[in-house]
Backbone as CSV, one residue per row, in Angstrom:
resi,resn,N_x,N_y,N_z,CA_x,CA_y,CA_z,C_x,C_y,C_z
1,MET,17.664,11.054,-45.998,17.138,11.647,-44.442,17.746,10.033,-43.713
2,ARG,17.085,9.111,-44.384,17.447,7.871,-43.045,18.978,7.563,-42.884
3,LEU,19.519,8.162,-44.103,20.696,7.504,-43.684,22.056,9.115,-42.992
4,ARG,21.382,10.032,-42.960,21.509,10.465,-42.119,21.261,10.552,-40.894
5,GLY,20.527,10.361,-40.467,20.150,9.601,-39.200,21.220,8.459,-38.635
6,TYR,21.527,7.158,-39.569,22.177,6.343,-39.368,23.617,6.693,-38.969
7,ARG,24.048,8.187,-40.234,25.481,8.428,-39.915,25.636,9.464,-38.349
8,ILE,24.664,10.018,-37.839,24.436,10.657,-36.604,24.109,9.458,-35.084
9,LEU,23.948,8.316,-35.317,23.445,7.483,-34.442,25.352,6.328,-34.506
10,VAL,25.535,6.286,-35.942,27.129,5.557,-35.701,28.293,6.371,-34.876
11,ARG,27.703,7.959,-35.261,28.758,9.298,-34.427,28.140,8.980,-33.486
12,MET,27.454,8.739,-32.968,27.064,8.746,-31.508,27.541,7.778,-30.708
13,ALA,27.226,6.560,-31.346,27.612,4.902,-30.718,29.260,5.257,-30.447
14,ALA,29.991,6.076,-31.293,31.506,5.636,-31.382,31.386,6.691,-29.845
15,CYS,30.905,8.043,-29.784,31.410,8.830,-28.896,30.719,8.033,-27.704
16,VAL,29.548,7.268,-27.417,29.585,6.892,-26.147,30.740,5.593,-26.443
17,SER,30.795,5.185,-26.657,32.220,3.920,-26.566,33.230,4.228,-26.270
18,LEU,33.517,5.633,-26.523,34.932,6.288,-26.389,34.943,6.308,-24.414
19,ALA,33.771,7.059,-24.520,33.724,8.032,-22.448,33.493,6.850,-21.668
20,GLY,33.037,5.472,-21.948,32.484,4.391,-21.076,34.030,3.441,-20.804
21,ALA,35.013,3.657,-22.058,36.013,2.749,-21.899,37.158,3.676,-21.232
22,VAL,36.934,5.409,-21.426,37.959,5.960,-20.299,37.974,5.836,-19.336
23,LEU,36.719,6.098,-18.846,36.467,6.101,-17.589,36.493,4.707,-16.670
24,SER,36.182,3.593,-17.880,36.280,2.059,-16.941,37.522,2.120,-16.849
25,LEU,38.227,2.248,-17.799,39.715,1.668,-17.811,40.596,2.355,-16.742
26,ALA,40.244,3.746,-16.538,40.648,4.299,-15.838,41.278,3.901,-14.415
27,GLY,40.127,3.014,-13.858,39.944,2.184,-12.927,41.220,0.570,-12.429
28,CYS,40.902,0.438,-14.012,41.387,-0.979,-14.279,42.146,-1.100,-15.158
29,SER,42.502,-2.071,-15.839,43.293,-2.962,-16.857,42.634,-3.758,-17.858
30,GLY,41.296,-4.253,-17.130,40.149,-5.391,-17.765,39.574,-4.632,-18.808
31,SER,38.446,-5.778,-19.288,37.963,-5.348,-20.477,36.734,-4.696,-19.469
32,VAL,36.058,-4.158,-20.634,34.806,-3.251,-19.749,33.122,-4.033,-20.342
33,ILE,33.067,-4.198,-18.714,31.499,-5.136,-18.956,30.917,-4.290,-17.886
34,GLU,29.784,-3.938,-18.704,28.705,-2.806,-18.291,28.074,-3.250,-17.176
35,SER,28.211,-2.690,-15.925,27.767,-2.615,-14.174,27.016,-1.022,-14.573
36,PRO,26.135,-1.183,-13.413,25.345,0.283,-13.277,26.600,1.830,-13.496
37,SER,27.655,1.282,-12.924,28.474,2.772,-12.870,28.577,2.877,-14.115
38,ALA,28.867,2.021,-14.914,29.662,2.234,-16.676,28.337,2.545,-17.590
39,GLN,27.278,1.949,-16.897,26.181,2.681,-18.090,25.832,3.615,-17.995
40,ALA,26.237,5.013,-16.745,26.528,6.132,-16.796,27.262,6.715,-17.455
41,GLU,28.423,5.768,-17.988,29.085,6.872,-19.075,28.448,6.259,-20.277
42,TYR,27.467,6.491,-20.515,26.253,6.551,-21.789,26.010,7.705,-22.314
43,GLY,25.835,9.072,-20.917,25.064,9.770,-20.931,25.322,10.848,-21.722
44,CYS,27.267,10.796,-22.498,27.489,11.498,-23.649,27.236,11.255,-24.947
45,MET,25.844,12.133,-25.716,25.229,11.551,-26.249,25.476,12.435,-27.890
46,ASP,26.138,13.464,-27.249,26.281,14.709,-28.603,26.970,14.731,-29.763
47,ASP,27.252,15.276,-30.688,28.372,15.123,-31.890,29.828,15.719,-31.587
48,SER,29.838,16.329,-30.419,31.013,16.832,-29.839,32.010,15.858,-30.418
49,LYS,33.402,16.268,-30.623,34.740,15.128,-30.865,34.885,14.396,-29.485
50,ALA,34.672,14.912,-28.003,34.922,14.381,-27.325,34.381,12.652,-26.684
51,CYS,32.934,13.151,-27.288,31.503,12.384,-27.186,31.854,11.369,-27.919
52,ILE,32.074,11.800,-29.313,32.225,10.587,-30.524,33.882,9.988,-30.112
53,ASP,34.594,10.272,-29.607,35.915,9.357,-29.120,35.639,8.833,-28.242
54,GLN,34.516,9.210,-27.184,34.351,8.462,-25.901,33.697,7.414,-26.265
55,ARG,32.661,6.972,-27.129,31.744,5.815,-27.002,32.544,5.200,-28.247
56,GLN,32.861,5.582,-29.364,34.125,4.705,-30.140,35.184,3.989,-29.012
57,MET,35.808,4.455,-28.038,36.315,3.518,-27.172,35.585,2.685,-26.383
58,VAL,34.505,3.106,-26.295,33.816,2.370,-25.059,33.514,0.780,-26.418
59,LEU,32.918,1.053,-27.991,32.668,0.364,-28.658,33.986,-0.435,-28.947
60,LYS,34.898,-0.094,-28.968,36.278,-0.927,-29.616,36.414,-2.265,-27.751
61,SER,36.348,-1.162,-26.922,36.332,-2.297,-25.426,35.589,-3.341,-25.305
62,LEU,34.261,-3.124,-25.709,32.659,-4.105,-25.799,33.136,-5.065,-27.032
63,VAL,33.757,-4.719,-28.068,34.383,-5.736,-29.485,35.613,-6.524,-28.795
64,SER,36.830,-5.796,-28.290,37.757,-6.549,-28.016,37.486,-7.397,-26.477
65,ASP,36.330,-7.220,-26.006,36.332,-8.411,-24.636,36.026,-9.874,-24.994
66,LYS,37.216,-10.136,-25.166,36.867,-11.795,-25.945,36.049,-12.713,-25.079
67,SER,35.571,-12.720,-23.614,34.745,-13.124,-23.076,33.278,-12.918,-23.731
68,ARG,33.310,-11.734,-24.188,31.769,-10.807,-24.175,31.088,-11.150,-22.918
69,GLY,31.769,-10.385,-21.916,30.935,-10.444,-20.761,29.788,-9.855,-20.537
70,TRP,29.969,-8.713,-21.312,28.925,-7.350,-21.613,27.575,-7.758,-22.120
71,VAL,27.834,-9.011,-22.952,26.745,-9.662,-23.795,24.923,-10.245,-22.659
72,LYS,25.753,-10.913,-21.710,24.773,-10.978,-20.350,24.277,-10.016,-20.212
73,HIS,25.194,-8.720,-19.274,24.573,-7.552,-18.655,23.589,-7.244,-19.090
74,PRO,22.549,-6.419,-18.111,21.572,-5.668,-18.859,21.950,-4.306,-19.156
75,ALA,21.500,-3.578,-20.275,21.955,-1.940,-20.437,21.190,-1.222,-20.086
76,SER,21.456,-0.200,-20.020,20.446,1.166,-19.475,20.010,1.536,-20.872
77,ALA,19.026,2.372,-20.814,18.357,3.458,-21.614,19.138,4.235,-22.782
78,ALA,20.104,4.635,-22.015,21.368,5.968,-22.001,21.916,5.081,-23.606
79,ALA,22.280,3.285,-22.773,23.172,2.572,-23.301,22.838,2.786,-25.155
80,TYR,21.072,2.193,-24.817,20.535,2.177,-25.962,20.658,3.266,-27.289
81,ALA,20.001,3.981,-25.898,19.771,5.420,-27.011,21.096,5.538,-27.604
82,SER,22.452,5.579,-26.994,23.498,5.706,-27.935,23.802,5.275,-28.794
83,GLY,23.500,3.888,-28.833,23.518,3.113,-30.182,24.460,2.207,-30.247
84,VAL,25.513,2.380,-29.145,27.065,1.623,-28.883,26.620,0.289,-28.571
85,ARG,25.991,-0.092,-27.855,25.430,-1.716,-27.600,25.198,-2.243,-29.138
86,MET,24.240,-1.825,-29.475,23.627,-2.243,-30.948,24.518,-2.179,-31.393
87,PHE,25.578,-1.282,-31.724,26.568,-1.527,-32.857,27.233,-2.354,-32.751
88,ALA,27.937,-2.659,-31.201,28.692,-3.811,-30.447,28.198,-4.966,-31.216
89,PHE,26.012,-5.547,-31.040,26.132,-6.840,-31.457,26.014,-6.884,-33.261
90,LYS,25.880,-5.936,-33.447,26.119,-5.745,-35.164,27.176,-6.201,-35.176
91,THR,28.400,-5.592,-34.954,30.000,-5.483,-35.368,30.532,-6.968,-35.353
92,GLU,29.871,-7.285,-33.788,29.950,-8.866,-33.576,29.493,-10.337,-34.135
93,LYS,28.189,-9.644,-35.067,27.617,-10.917,-34.903,27.831,-12.425,-35.916
94,GLN,28.883,-11.914,-36.679,29.420,-12.832,-37.546,30.391,-14.350,-36.122
95,ARG,30.837,-13.401,-35.170,31.802,-13.930,-33.802,31.085,-14.264,-32.879
96,LEU,29.447,-14.564,-33.084,28.843,-14.562,-31.617,28.446,-16.101,-31.893
97,SER,28.455,-16.761,-30.793,27.866,-17.849,-30.275,26.494,-17.925,-30.876
98,CYS,25.135,-18.862,-31.183,23.957,-18.641,-30.951,23.266,-18.649,-29.891
99,ASP,23.876,-19.057,-28.805,23.184,-18.101,-27.660,23.784,-16.833,-27.430
100,GLU,24.757,-16.171,-27.393,25.083,-15.014,-27.408,23.878,-13.970,-28.641
101,LEU,23.947,-14.463,-29.931,22.950,-14.166,-30.864,21.237,-14.115,-30.461
102,SER,20.999,-14.819,-29.008,19.495,-15.002,-29.156,19.464,-13.706,-28.045
103,SER,20.418,-13.660,-27.539,20.680,-12.732,-26.139,20.433,-11.756,-26.767
104,GLY,21.208,-11.823,-27.588,21.448,-10.374,-28.221,19.999,-9.697,-29.092
105,ARG,19.392,-10.534,-29.691,18.309,-10.636,-30.504,17.372,-10.051,-29.470
106,ARG,17.026,-10.592,-28.083,15.846,-10.587,-27.077,16.220,-8.821,-26.708
107,GLU,17.740,-8.779,-26.560,17.864,-7.336,-25.842,17.495,-6.370,-27.062
108,ALA,17.511,-6.698,-28.092,17.600,-5.729,-28.923,15.718,-5.684,-29.171
109,GLU,15.321,-6.609,-28.861,13.736,-6.598,-29.190,12.883,-5.918,-27.845
110,GLY,13.737,-6.048,-26.982,13.445,-5.343,-25.412,13.888,-3.939,-25.255
111,ALA,14.830,-3.317,-26.540,15.483,-1.895,-26.217,14.337,-1.022,-26.333
112,PRO,13.307,-0.883,-27.145,12.214,-0.090,-27.040,11.106,-0.075,-25.944
113,ARG,11.458,-1.257,-25.127,10.288,-0.896,-23.891,11.341,-0.241,-22.876
114,VAL,12.725,-0.078,-22.877,13.545,0.548,-21.995,13.411,1.892,-22.365
115,LEU,13.770,1.866,-23.540,13.814,3.440,-24.025,12.507,4.398,-23.867
116,ARG,10.955,3.864,-23.891,10.369,4.067,-23.557,9.598,3.738,-21.959
117,SER,10.449,3.764,-21.218,10.202,3.622,-19.838,10.859,4.584,-18.921
118,PRO,10.163,4.839,-17.171,10.637,5.977,-16.564,12.351,5.655,-16.980
119,GLN,13.341,5.058,-17.025,14.377,4.878,-17.042,15.449,5.606,-18.058
120,ALA,14.297,5.723,-18.995,14.946,6.737,-20.017,14.693,7.922,-20.089
121,GLN,13.942,8.408,-18.472,14.209,10.031,-18.482,15.499,11.048,-18.553
122,GLY,15.096,11.941,-19.565,16.277,13.019,-20.266,16.716,12.580,-21.227
123,LEU,16.250,11.677,-22.122,16.870,11.128,-23.463,15.187,12.723,-24.013
124,THR,15.964,12.741,-25.013,15.268,13.763,-26.155,14.575,12.276,-27.104
125,PRO,12.955,12.832,-27.593,12.431,12.473,-28.324,13.296,11.482,-29.654
126,ALA,14.140,12.742,-30.233,14.968,12.336,-31.346,15.723,11.107,-30.582
127,GLN,16.131,11.118,-29.442,17.334,10.154,-28.759,16.652,8.814,-28.404
128,VAL,15.247,8.361,-28.416,14.493,7.645,-28.010,14.166,6.521,-29.326
129,SER,13.707,7.895,-30.214,13.075,7.277,-31.887,14.410,6.564,-32.026
130,ARG,15.599,6.961,-32.341,17.043,6.601,-32.872,17.355,5.233,-32.489
131,GLY,17.159,5.764,-30.987,17.384,3.678,-30.469,16.651,2.894,-30.520
132,ILE,15.027,3.005,-30.819,14.742,2.332,-30.891,14.507,1.967,-32.777
133,MET,14.571,2.630,-33.335,14.843,2.096,-35.141,16.028,1.617,-35.133
134,PHE,16.974,1.443,-34.423,18.527,0.998,-34.812,18.622,-0.645,-34.133
135,ALA,17.684,-0.394,-32.711,17.456,-1.565,-32.420,16.806,-2.505,-33.046
136,ASP,15.757,-2.055,-34.188,14.640,-3.051,-34.577,15.534,-3.220,-35.814
137,GLU,16.439,-2.563,-36.574,17.458,-2.973,-37.547,18.670,-3.941,-36.545
138,VAL,18.807,-4.091,-35.279,19.754,-4.685,-34.918,19.040,-6.051,-34.658
139,SER,17.893,-5.907,-34.383,17.019,-7.636,-34.208,16.739,-8.189,-35.173
140,ARG,16.734,-7.255,-36.334,16.242,-8.469,-37.897,17.715,-8.740,-38.431
141,GLU,18.692,-7.916,-37.964,20.283,-8.521,-38.457,20.372,-9.773,-37.905
142,LEU,20.460,-10.205,-36.291,20.776,-10.797,-35.359,19.763,-12.315,-35.546
143,THR,18.720,-11.539,-36.211,17.410,-12.820,-35.713,18.249,-13.485,-37.949
144,ARG,18.407,-12.617,-38.469,18.935,-13.372,-40.379,19.935,-14.062,-39.988
145,GLU,21.042,-14.042,-38.751,22.666,-14.628,-38.582,22.241,-16.074,-37.719
146,ALA,21.758,-15.638,-36.652,20.629,-17.148,-36.036,20.274,-17.609,-37.261
147,GLN,19.642,-17.335,-38.176,18.731,-18.325,-39.118,19.527,-18.997,-39.990
148,ARG,20.587,-18.341,-40.043,21.683,-18.854,-40.916,22.303,-20.010,-40.504
149,ARG,22.580,-19.280,-39.644,24.006,-20.838,-38.510,23.000,-21.305,-37.550
150,CYS,22.190,-20.730,-37.179,21.632,-21.952,-35.436,20.605,-22.192,-35.669
151,ARG,20.091,-23.946,-35.297,19.027,-24.236,-35.311,17.866,-23.618,-34.069
152,VAL,17.012,-22.737,-34.752,16.352,-21.447,-34.614,14.740,-22.288,-34.293
């Protein structure tokens, strides 16, 4: 059951990533930085091929952003529910600086609060729950990575 939920979350993350990247890249040729308008692009969270492709595209865009500007920008509840940002932190943890690891850990620890806030209106209880579980997992991983490499 836990593995199935994780697979769904990964598929959701991939879907949301593609949507954001398609919409963000349509207007410019730079990297995707999560602005308020870009956050709305995380709204596609079903398991359709189009949504999965969208989330994958956003994830690829975040991971390929050499400046990692997205790390310092706040995220929406939909971004946490989709799992894309948390998956980007998880994927990039070995390449993140100690400061970025700290920011990611704080963000992962704060994601449950955002997912339980009025900002999360429109998300299903299952989406909120999966987002919280994944954020907890990513927080633990980023903490371990920081303890391994950084002066904590």
